[in-house]
Structures are given as C-alpha cells and as structure tokens.
N, C-alpha and C positions, 0 to 999 in steps of 0.2 A: 182175399185178393192180394196179389203181389204188389208191394209198394215199390215204385221205381225211385232210385236215389240218384240225384244229379250232384256230381262233385263240384267243389268251388270253382267259380269262373263264369264268365258271361258266354252266352250263345250268340254268335254273330250270324245273322241270316241275310245272305245276299238275295235280292228279290223279295224283300220283306214287305213291300207294299202291294204285291200281287195276291190273288185269291188264295193260292196254296201257301205262299210265304207268310201271309198274315195269320193263317190258321196254325202254322208251325210255331210262329212266335208266341201266339196265345197259349198253346199247349205247354211250351217250355215255361211260360210264366205261371201257369196253373200248377206246374210241378215244383214251383218255388225258385226257378232260375231267373237271373237277370238276363235281359235280352237287348241287343243292339241290332237294329235293322238297317239295311242299305237299300236305297232307291235311286232311280235315275232322274225321273221327271215329276212324279206325282207327289209333291210335297204335302198337299192337303190330306191325302190318304195316309201318308207316312205320319203326319202329326196326329191324326185321329187314332191311328194304330198305337202310337206311343202313349197317348192318353188312356187308351183301353188297357194297355199292358200295366201301366202304373196303377190303375184302379184295382188290379189284381194283387197289389202289394209288393211289386218288385221294382227294381231300377230298370229304366228303359230309355233308349235314345234312338234318334234317326240320323243317318249320315248319307248325304248326297254323293253319288260317285258314278262315273262312267267307267264300267268295268273294262273297256278297251284301252283305258289310259293307265298304264302301269304306275306312273307317279301318283296319280289320284288314289289308286288302290293302296299303295304304300302309305299315303297320308291317312286314309281311313283306318287302316290297321293300327297305325301309331296313335290316332285319336282314341280308338276304343281301348287300347292298352293303357293309355294315359288316364282314361276315365274310370276303368274298372280294375286295372292291374293285371288281369289274367283272362285270356281267352281260353275257354275249355273246348268249345265245339264250333266248327264252321259248317253252316248249312248252305249248300249251293242250290238255290231255287230260282235262278235266273232262267227265264224261258219266254222270249217274246212271241207274240202271235205271228205265225208265218203263213205264207200262201199255201193253200192245199192244192198241190199240183203234182203231176208225175215228174219223175227225174228228167225225162226227156224234154219236158216243157219248162223246166227251170233254166237258169243260166249261171255262169261262173260268178257274176256279181252277187246274185241272191245267195248262192251257196257260201261265198266268201263272208258275207255279212253274218250269216248264221254261225259259221265257224268262229269268227272273231268274237262275237258276243258270248256264245255258250261254251266253246272249247278253249279258245285262248283266254277268255275271261276267267274261267275256272282255274286254269293253270296259273294265271297271274295271281289270283287270290290265294291259292294254296301255296305257291312259291313265296309269297309275302309273309304268310303266317307260320310256315314250318319252323324257322329259326326260333320263334317265340315258343312254340309248342315243345320243341326239344329242350330249350332252356328251362322250362317250367315242369318238366317231367312227364309230358305227354298230353294227349287230348284226342279229339276225333274229328273226322271230316265226313259229312253226309251229303251225298249227291242225290238230287231228285231227278231220276232218270225216266226212261220210258219203257213200258211193257212191250213196245214195238221192237225193243232190242232182241226179243225172243220170237216174235211173230210179226212180220212186216205189215203195218197198217196202210191201207190204200191212201195215197196222196199225201202222206205225212212225212215224207222223206226229209224235208228241211228242218224238221224238229228231231227226228230219230237219228239221223246221221251224226250231228254234232254230239248228241248224248252218248252215242256208241263209242266215240273217241274218249269221252269222259269215263266210260266204264273201264277202259284200259288204264286211264290215269288212276282210278280208284284202286285197281289191283296193284299198280306200281307203287303207290303210296303205302299200301298195306305191306307189300313185300320189303320195301327199302326202309321204311320208318318204324316197323314193328319193334325193332330193338330199342327204340326211343319211347316205347309205350304210346305210339301214335297209331290209332286205328282209322280205317276208312271203309265205308260201306255205301251201298246205293239202294235207294227205295225206287223200285220200278213202278211208275204211276200208270194206271190204266185209264179208262174213261171216267173222269171225275167231274161232278157237277160244281165246277169252280174254274176260275182262271180262263185259260184259252178256250176250253170247250164251251163255256157260256158265251164268250164273245163271238165265237164262230156260229153258235146257234142263233144268237141275236141278229147276226147279219145274213142269215139264211144259207151260209156255206154248209152247215150241218142241217140237213133236212130229215124228214121222216124216213126216207129210203136209206140214208146214211145210218141213222140210228137203228133201223131194223137189221141192216147188215152187220153192224158192230155188235148188237145185242145177241145175235146168233152165235157169236164167238165167246160170249161170257156165260159160263155155266150158272152163275148166280142170278142171272136175268135182271140185274139192276145195275145202275151206275154207282160208282163209289162216291164218297163224300170227302171234303177237305179234312174232316176229323179222322177219317181212316188213314190218311197220309201222315198227318201230324202225330198221331199216336205211334206209328212205326218209327218216326224220327226220334221222338223222345225216348223210346225204348232203346234204339241203337246208340244213343248218346249216354245212356244211363250206366251206372256201375254194374247193373245186372247183365249188361251186354259186354262186359269188359274183356271177354275172351272171343269176341266175334269180330272178325276183320276180313276185308277182301271179299265180302259177300254181297249178293243181290237179294233183296227181299221184295218179291213181287206183290204189290197191293193192287190187284186188278180184277178181283172176282173170278180168277182162274182163266183170264183172257188167253185164248189160243190153245188151251190144252185139249 
C-alpha cells in the first residue's frame, strides 16, 4: 500500500466543524499532520472536534471566524501561523445549507449571500495565505467543490454556482502560483451521506423521489461517505501528489457519466 507523506506544516480547514470538514480534519490527523479548524458559530462541535484530533496524537486548534470579514480572516491566518509556524495546506470546505429551488425562484439577495460566503470567502482566505506560502517555499490549496460543476443537479444552483466560480479560482492559483511551488486542486463532491445532504434529508427536502432520481445518475448505485472525500484531500495535499495542480478530482461514484 502506498504510504502518503505530509510535509511539515499545519493543515488549515475552513468549515472544519461541518460534516465533511470534520472528516477531512480527522484524516489529516490520522496521517500525522497537525490541524487547525475554522468555524463560524458551532463552538461546541469545534471543541469536540479538536479533542478528537488531539486524541490522535497531533496538535489541533479551533478558530472562530466569519469568512465574509476580511480582517477576521487575516487575524485567523496570523493566529495559526503564530501557533504552528507554518501553514502547508488550506482546505476550503465552507458550504452552508442552501434552499433547494430553481434559479427562476431564487432572488438576488439569496444569490448574493451564497456568493459572499462561498466565493468571496474562499478568495479572501486564499488571498490572506498566499504571501505566507510563497515565503515558506510553497504549499497547497484544496477546494471542496461540487460534482454539479459537470452535470447540473436539479434545484441545487445556490450551491453549484458559487463553487463553479471557485473552480476558476483554483485554476488561476495553479497557473499563477506554480512557480512558487504552490498547488491548487478541487475535489468534486457528489451525493455524500454527510453535511448538507443529511440536513436536507432530515427536513424532508430530500425525499425518496429525489434519491431515486439522483441514484439513477450514479453508476455505483450508492452514496459516497465523508471518508471518500477526506481520503482524496489528504492525497492531494501529500508529497505523492506534488506534481498535480489545477485539477478536478471527482469523488462522486461516476455521477453524470
């Protein structure tokens, strides 16, 4: 079995208190890497996550931040650098639960909110960390995107559209920052039994008819797991993926092919 190697430095996970973010943080810890997670409101989950990470034998911390506040993001980046000395990987896993409606039924305010959190938020975080990555000889950025970037999922536009803009940002980072040994890649997330999917299922937004229609588009005929996503993230951050940049890795069971 190939052993993945994480180079020195902490992994900073934005959205680290969510279902996918927690799984990503845990897999980095299992691989031996220190982890700092960012959260907005759920301090109790963040604190529990940190305790679980530390139990795996690594250093870990939680940092409250509103990703729409550039000054707050700058502060968190400085805190993490001060505590760990070196950020190696930034994982963008922010993805609030959004209304499942058609584009015609949404409105500019809802769309603006999604763009501000997911798209402007990621740009703000990347913009804040790039000087540090350059100064320290490189690193990587990993975006948790959507398999809907390749096959439009019914009613999920408020999630897919902001992430589509982030796909362009990933390519831009790869193109412009490669000379500084900074890589950027995206994990395209399909239907995964974690995070937003479970919340929508619990509230009845996702029902049997929705699942039947979605499953028809998945050749593997099962939903993914948070572990499927986190494993892809650790690989893309590892030394073994050191010549991979600007790419999309679809972890979706073949969704839409």
